[in-house]
C-alpha positions in Angstrom: 368.1 171.8 -10.8 370.9 173.1 -9.3 371.8 174.1 -5.4 371.0 177.9 -5.7 367.7 177.1 -7.4 366.6 174.2 -5.2 367.5 176.4 -2.1 365.9 179.3 -3.3 362.5 177.6 -3.8 362.7 176.0 -0.5 363.2 179.7 0.6 360.3 180.8 -1.0 358.0 177.9 0.3 359.2 178.4 3.5 358.3 182.4 3.4 354.6 181.6 2.5 354.4 179.0 5.4 355.2 182.3 7.9 352.3 184.1 6.8 350.0 182.5 9.3 352.5 182.6 11.8 353.3 186.5 11.1 348.8 187.2 11.7 349.0 185.2 14.6 352.0 187.8 15.7 349.9 190.7 14.9 347.1 189.4 16.9 348.7 189.0 19.9 350.6 192.6 19.6 346.5 194.1 18.6 345.5 192.1 21.6 348.0 193.3 24.0 347.3 196.9 23.0 349.3 197.9 20.2 348.6 199.5 17.0 350.0 197.1 14.3 350.9 197.3 10.6 351.5 194.4 8.9 354.2 194.8 6.2 353.7 194.1 2.3 355.7 190.8 1.5 357.8 190.7 -2.0 359.4 187.9 -3.3 362.5 187.5 -5.2 361.7 185.5 -8.4 365.4 184.8 -8.7 367.8 184.0 -5.9 370.3 187.1 -7.1 367.6 189.1 -6.8 366.8 188.5 -2.9 368.1 192.0 -2.4 365.6 194.3 -4.0 362.8 192.1 -2.0 364.8 192.9 1.2 361.5 193.8 3.5 361.2 196.8 6.4 360.1 194.2 9.1 357.3 191.7 9.1 354.7 194.0 11.4 355.3 197.5 12.2 353.7 198.5 15.9 353.4 201.7 17.0 354.9 202.5 20.8 353.2 205.1 23.2 355.3 206.4 25.5 353.8 209.0 28.2 354.4 212.5 27.0 355.8 211.4 24.1 354.8 211.2 20.0 354.3 207.6 19.4 357.6 206.2 17.4 357.2 203.3 15.0 359.2 200.0 15.5 359.9 197.1 13.9 359.3 193.2 14.9 360.5 190.1 12.8 358.3 187.0 13.2 359.5 183.8 12.5 357.9 180.2 13.1 359.5 177.3 13.9 359.7 173.6 13.1 360.4 172.3 16.6 358.3 172.3 19.8 359.3 174.3 23.1 357.0 176.4 25.9 360.2 177.8 27.7 363.8 177.4 28.5 362.7 174.4 30.4 362.3 172.3 27.4 364.2 174.6 25.2 366.3 171.8 23.2 369.3 173.2 22.1 372.5 174.1 24.1 371.8 178.3 22.6 369.8 181.0 21.1 369.8 182.0 17.9 367.7 185.1 17.2 368.6 186.1 13.6 371.0 185.8 10.3 374.3 188.4 10.8 373.6 190.1 7.5 369.6 190.6 8.1 370.1 192.2 11.3 373.0 194.4 10.1 371.4 195.3 6.7 368.6 196.5 8.3 368.4 200.4 8.1 365.0 200.3 11.2 366.8 198.0 13.7 363.9 195.1 15.0 362.3 196.2 18.4 361.9 192.6 19.2 362.2 189.4 17.0 359.3 187.1 18.3 359.8 183.3 17.4 356.9 181.0 17.8 357.0 177.3 18.3 355.5 174.4 16.0 352.5 174.7 16.7 352.2 178.7 17.6 351.2 177.8 21.3 354.1 179.9 22.5 356.7 182.0 21.3 360.4 183.4 22.5 360.7 187.2 22.4 364.0 188.8 22.5 364.0 192.5 22.7 366.9 194.5 19.7 367.4 196.5 22.8 369.9 193.8 24.2 371.9 193.5 21.2 374.9 194.4 22.9 374.4 191.2 25.3 374.6 189.0 22.0 377.6 186.7 20.5 378.1 185.6 16.9 378.5 182.0 15.8 378.9 179.9 12.9 375.9 177.3 11.9 374.7 175.3 8.8 371.1 175.9 8.6 369.8 172.5 7.6 367.0 173.9 5.9 369.0 174.2 3.0 371.9 172.4 1.0 375.6 173.7 1.4 374.5 177.1 3.8 376.2 178.2 6.5 376.0 181.6 7.8 376.8 184.0 10.9 374.2 184.5 13.0 373.1 186.4 16.8 372.9 184.3 19.6 370.9 185.7 22.7 371.8 184.5 26.2 368.6 182.9 28.0 368.4 185.7 30.7 367.9 187.6 27.4 364.8 185.7 26.1 361.5 186.3 27.6 359.3 183.3 26.9 355.1 183.6 26.4 352.1 181.7 26.1 350.1 182.8 23.1 346.7 182.7 23.4 344.4 184.7 21.3 
């Protein structure tokens, strides 16, 4: 296999393993009073076809503001392979929100990112409304071979830490 094929195979595996995290996020939001829709996930069979499979977000919630019609908002869910409970035990010097291309290409910009620890006991939440505080930096994505990309980073004061109880 070549590097692109290997990376795509790893990506599909990561995509499959993210489904449980997405359902945990949906349950957490539902338990906190939100109407939640789990959006369809499609898979590109080849890397070159990924743009046709970019989705409208992992979850959609309805936000009810008093006196206003409900609005649909996009939620992105990520599961990490590290443990954390809050900023005090976060092992990195910065906080990656997402790859810049994923945010920039989104038609409906994410309302929030829910980023879960390995055991799904805690999550970090970053709101899209704080995007003007984010910075951009490059990082090597160590999950894949030869992949360096630009990411958005959030200052820690704009990351909310939440214990997960469902």
